C-alpha positions, 0 to 999 in steps of 0.5 A: 370389286370381285364380278366372277364367281370362285374357282370352287364355284365353278368346279362344283358346277362342273362336277355337276354338269359331268355327273349329270352328262354321264348318269342322266341322259335324255334317255332317263329323263324318257323313263322318269316320263314313262314311270308316270312318277315324275321323280328319279330317286336314284338320281335324287340320292346322288345330288343329296350325296353331291351336297346340291340339295343341301348347298342353302342348308346351314352347316349344323343342319348338315347342309354346307351353308352356301348362298344363291350365288353358290347355287345358282350355278348349280340350279342352272346346270340341273335345268341343262338336264332338265333334272326332274322332281322338286329339285329347284323348289327343295334347293332354294325355297325349301331350304330357306323356310326350313331353316331350324327346323326338324326338317332341314336335315332331312332337305340336305340328305334327300329325305325331305323333299319340299314343293310349294304354293305360296301364290295361290296356285291352283295346281301344285307341282310335285305334291305327289313327290314332297314330304312337305309342301308350303302353303299360305293361310291367313298370311303365314306361311305352313308347312304341311305334310303330305300325309295331313294332305289329300292329293289328286294328280292333274293332267299336265304337259311335263311328266319331270313336274307332276301337276296336283290339287291339295284338299285339307291344308286348312289348319293344319301344319306348322307356322313358319317364321319366314317372310313369304315375298323372301320365298316367292322371291327365292322360287323366281330366282331359282326357277329363273336360273333352271330356266337358263340351263333349260335354254343353254340345252335347247339351244345346244340340240338345235345347234347339234342338228343343223351340224348333222341335217343337210340340204342342197348338199350342204349342213343347214346351219351353213345357211344365213337364216339359220345363222342369224335365227340362232343367234337371235336366240343366243343373244337373248340368252346371254342377256338375260343371263347377268340379270340371274347372277345379279339377283342370286347376288342381291338375294344372298346379300340381302340387297334392298334392290331384291325384289326388282333384280330377281323380278328382272331377271325371271322376266328377260329369262322367261322371254329368253327361253320362249325365243330359244324353244321357239328357234331352235323348234324351227330348225329341226322343223315338225319333227322337234314336235314328235316324242323321238326329238330329245328337244320336246322333253325341254321345250315342254318342261320349259313352257311349263316353269315360264309361267311358274313363280309369276309370269313375265308380266307380272314380273315386269310390273315388278320392276316398273313399280320399283323404278316409276313408283306403285301404280 
């Protein structure tokens, strides 16, 4: 049995990382925050051009016809760069929900950004940017175009993930023949992969700082306390990684344990990214909170996404129910 990614999957992810490192630096991310849009249209076009947005869209609709195993490494790279806008929602939930509809080709070419409020969220991310908002009405998933909604911006911690309240969705939109639980699992899994990338980036930033910052005549990274702090965080991140990859396989192959595996992934990575953020901040000291420090951009993204698509507690309960039986 093959337990590794294919050469093509690894090359695609490497190409995406190279593009993001070249064209979307922390300075670009700051510019998005300053602009107040929560979205970078130029980057969005590049992601569509590369086929990232359409990875899970059928070939007949202009996508690449891939599945979650193909997409999971790409989502991880997007998280590593803290790419703003509804990228994880469009790539995963949007691609699955709009399959076979007139919107599918727009998901692939980037003209139809998608966001979702499927778990009773009070504040919807990216509603100002999205063309289609997925909602649940009377247990049915409906796709509602943003022009049919009243959207009111709400202040949030992450200006690359702008929040809004929406009104006017009742009775509007198109009913989609799709399972809400499957869509919710897709969102949770995409968020998990994105959080994994964020975790790695925060530890990398902290590692660079620990090598450069000197105290008592040597880099602080040479001290045992800092080494142990970083090693513990890295261990927790790497422990979550195989769970996320397993969940991607379970989703792609429609395994009966899909929900359990997705919840295991989301609960583990939520704890891991919290540990990575806290440890990276401790390495930096108080400067880590300041606007001048790049770390705070990634920490705020992580803190905003940890409760998204179900908290760690919610997902641990789902794992317990799957293993021990419903309470």
